C-alpha positions as CSV (number, residue, x, y, z in Angstrom):
1,M,81.1,49.3,143.6
2,A,81.6,49.0,139.8
3,N,80.1,52.4,139.2
4,S,82.3,53.9,141.9
5,G,85.4,52.4,140.4
6,K,84.5,53.6,136.9
7,G,83.8,57.1,138.2
8,F,87.2,57.2,139.9
9,T,88.9,56.2,136.6
10,L,87.2,59.0,134.7
11,V,88.3,61.6,137.3
12,E,91.8,60.2,137.2
13,L,91.9,60.4,133.4
14,A,90.6,64.0,133.5
15,I,93.5,64.9,135.8
16,V,96.0,63.2,133.6
17,L,94.7,65.0,130.5
18,F,94.8,68.3,132.4
19,V,98.4,67.7,133.4
20,I,99.3,66.8,129.8
21,T,97.6,70.0,128.5
22,L,99.6,72.1,131.0
23,L,102.8,70.4,129.9
24,L,102.1,70.9,126.2
25,G,101.2,74.5,126.8
26,G,104.5,75.0,128.6
27,M,106.5,73.4,125.8
28,L,104.8,75.1,122.8
29,T,105.6,78.6,123.9
30,P,109.4,78.0,124.1
31,L,109.2,76.0,120.8
32,S,107.6,79.0,119.0
33,Q,110.3,81.3,120.5
34,Q,113.0,78.9,119.4
35,I,111.6,78.9,115.8
36,A,111.4,82.8,115.8
37,E,115.0,83.0,117.1
38,R,116.2,80.6,114.5
39,Q,114.5,82.5,111.7
40,N,116.0,85.8,113.0
41,S,119.4,84.1,113.2
42,D,119.1,82.7,109.7
43,T,118.1,86.1,108.3
44,R,121.0,87.8,110.1
45,H,123.3,85.3,108.3
46,T,121.6,86.1,105.0
47,L,122.1,89.8,105.6
48,D,125.8,89.3,106.5
49,A,126.3,87.2,103.4
50,A,124.7,90.0,101.3
51,R,127.0,92.5,102.9
52,T,130.1,90.4,102.1
53,A,128.8,89.9,98.5
54,L,128.4,93.6,98.0
55,A,132.0,94.2,98.9
56,G,133.1,91.3,96.7
57,Y,131.1,92.8,93.8
58,A,133.0,96.1,94.2
59,L,136.3,94.4,94.3
60,S,135.5,92.7,91.0
61,H,133.9,95.6,89.2
62,R,136.0,98.7,88.2
63,D,135.5,101.8,86.2
64,S,137.9,102.7,83.3
65,S,140.5,104.0,85.7
66,G,140.3,101.0,88.0
67,K,138.1,102.4,90.8
68,P,135.6,100.0,92.4
69,Y,131.9,100.5,92.6
70,L,128.9,98.9,94.2
71,P,125.9,97.2,92.4
72,C,122.7,99.0,91.7
73,P,119.3,98.0,93.2
74,D,116.8,95.8,91.4
75,R,113.8,98.0,90.6
76,H,110.6,97.1,92.3
77,G,108.5,98.3,89.3
78,G,109.0,98.5,85.6
79,I,110.6,96.2,83.0
80,G,112.6,93.4,84.5
81,A,111.5,94.3,88.1
82,G,112.1,91.7,90.7
83,D,114.4,89.5,88.5
84,G,117.3,89.7,90.9
85,E,119.5,91.7,88.4
86,E,120.8,95.1,89.1
87,D,119.2,97.9,87.1
88,R,121.8,100.3,85.7
89,L,121.4,103.0,83.1
90,A,123.5,103.3,80.0
91,D,125.6,106.1,81.5
92,G,126.6,103.9,84.4
93,R,124.3,105.4,87.0
94,C,121.7,103.4,88.9
95,A,118.1,103.5,87.7
96,V,116.9,103.8,91.3
97,V,118.5,104.5,94.7
98,V,116.1,102.2,96.7
99,G,114.9,98.8,95.4
100,G,115.5,95.2,95.9
101,L,118.8,93.4,96.6
102,P,120.1,92.2,93.2
103,W,120.5,88.7,94.6
104,H,121.0,87.0,91.2
105,S,123.8,89.5,90.2
106,L,125.5,88.8,93.6
107,G,124.9,85.1,93.8
108,V,123.3,85.2,97.2
109,A,120.0,83.9,98.7
110,E,116.9,85.3,97.1
111,V,114.7,85.6,100.2
112,D,115.0,85.8,104.0
113,A,113.8,83.2,106.5
114,W,110.2,84.2,105.9
115,G,110.3,83.9,102.2
116,N,110.5,87.6,101.4
117,R,113.1,89.4,99.3
118,L,115.5,91.9,100.8
119,D,115.5,95.6,100.0
120,Y,118.6,97.4,99.1
121,A,119.6,101.1,99.0
122,V,122.9,102.5,97.7
123,S,124.3,106.1,97.7
124,P,124.7,107.1,94.0
125,D,128.3,108.1,94.3
126,Y,129.2,104.6,95.5
127,A,127.6,102.8,92.6
128,D,128.3,104.9,89.5
129,A,130.1,102.7,87.0
130,S,131.4,105.8,85.1
131,H,133.5,106.9,88.0
132,G,134.2,104.5,90.8
133,I,134.6,105.1,94.5
134,V,137.3,107.5,95.6
135,H,138.4,108.1,99.2
136,N,139.7,111.6,98.9
137,P,137.4,113.3,99.4
138,V,135.0,110.6,100.8
139,P,131.9,110.4,98.5
140,A,128.8,112.0,100.0
141,T,126.1,109.5,101.1
142,Q,122.4,109.8,100.6
143,V,121.5,106.7,102.6
144,S,121.1,106.9,106.4
145,L,119.8,104.9,109.4
146,C,117.9,106.5,112.3
147,Q,116.8,105.2,115.7
148,G,113.5,107.0,115.4
149,K,111.5,109.5,113.4
150,T,113.3,112.5,114.9
151,C,116.7,111.1,113.6
152,A,118.8,113.4,115.7
153,Q,122.0,111.5,115.0
154,P,121.7,109.5,111.7
155,L,124.2,106.9,110.7
156,T,125.5,107.6,107.2
157,A,125.8,104.6,105.0
158,A,127.2,103.7,101.6
159,A,124.5,101.1,101.3
160,V,121.8,99.3,103.4
161,V,120.3,95.9,103.1
162,L,116.9,95.4,104.8
163,S,114.7,92.5,105.8
164,H,111.1,93.3,106.7
165,G,111.2,90.8,109.5
166,R,108.8,88.1,110.6
167,N,105.6,90.1,109.9
168,G,106.8,90.8,106.4
169,F,104.7,94.0,106.1
170,G,105.7,96.0,103.0
171,A,108.0,93.3,101.7
172,H,108.1,92.0,98.2
173,N,107.8,88.2,98.3
174,A,109.4,85.5,96.1
175,V,106.4,85.5,93.6
176,G,106.8,89.2,92.9
177,K,103.8,90.4,95.0
178,T,103.8,93.1,97.6
179,N,102.7,92.0,101.1
180,L,100.3,94.0,103.3
181,A,101.4,97.5,104.1
182,P,102.9,98.2,107.5
183,I,100.8,99.6,110.4
184,S,103.5,101.3,112.5
185,A,105.1,104.5,111.4
186,D,108.6,103.2,111.7
187,E,108.0,100.2,109.5
188,R,106.2,102.5,107.0
189,A,109.3,104.6,106.9
190,N,111.2,101.6,105.7
191,T,108.8,101.1,102.7
192,D,108.5,104.7,101.4
193,S,111.2,104.3,98.8
194,T,113.3,107.0,100.4
195,P,117.0,106.3,101.4
196,R,116.3,107.0,105.1
197,F,115.7,103.9,107.2
198,I,114.5,103.4,110.8
199,M,116.3,100.7,112.8
200,H,115.9,99.9,116.5
201,P,115.1,96.9,118.7
202,P,111.9,95.1,118.0
203,T,108.6,96.3,119.6
204,A,105.3,94.4,120.0
205,A,102.1,95.2,118.3
206,D,100.5,96.4,121.6
207,R,103.2,99.1,122.1
208,A,102.2,102.8,121.5
209,D,104.4,103.0,118.4
210,G,103.1,99.7,117.1
211,E,105.0,96.6,115.9
212,F,108.5,96.8,114.6
213,D,110.6,93.8,113.6
214,D,112.7,94.9,110.6
215,L,116.3,93.8,110.4
216,A,119.1,95.5,108.6
217,T,122.8,95.6,107.9
218,W,124.7,98.5,106.3
219,L,128.0,99.4,104.8
220,S,129.5,102.5,106.4
221,P,131.8,104.5,104.1
222,A,134.8,103.8,106.5
223,W,134.1,100.0,106.5
224,L,133.7,99.8,102.8
225,L,136.8,101.9,101.9
226,G,138.8,99.9,104.4
227,R,138.1,96.7,102.4
228,L,138.3,98.2,98.9
229,C,141.3,100.4,99.2
230,D,144.3,98.2,100.0
231,P,146.6,99.9,99.1
232,A,144.9,103.2,99.6
233,S,146.0,104.2,96.1
234,D,143.3,101.8,94.7
235,C,140.7,104.4,95.6
236,A,142.7,107.5,95.3
237,A,141.4,110.5,93.3
238,P,143.1,110.8,89.9
């Protein structure tokens, strides 16, 4: 009888452990999803803060005639690269069109929720300190966003701020190193130093086009001019 009772207890214990395992398994998946959603939300807030700071920079930086202009990117390579300061040439133009967000110059967060620095691209005519932004005619843009490689209807942008998402492929981290290169073509397009960016809903690694989890915000010319030119004469051509 003693052995029978002991055997029953072990079976009962095994059932309890099995139930606990099932419960933990059911809880861990939602928890990981909650963490991912929180990190995405935090990074969205970081991107929005950077967008606001870019407009604030333009409101406080003017050329000799009083026209505003955007900051330059922080170069990814060369002297002073990755220090969070904008890199501007002596003639007022930007040293690069695509680089890192000049977080120190703007006074914003250095990294996204995954510890990687944000990339930043700006159209040259919107960041030239020798002649600020004018709205008539609207300056030409060199920066654009596309929903795919074909880019049938690109969105024109005065500037773009990009996070390389949870996987961090291609990003520059807080210690100045470059993470592993992206695998998918769309994420590679966001690391090729050209001012054309891909932006669409996230896709999993097992999809035909590969994983994509980049996040971005942008300043359209209309949005930017609407905030800088009040009254409109502030950005009028001389």
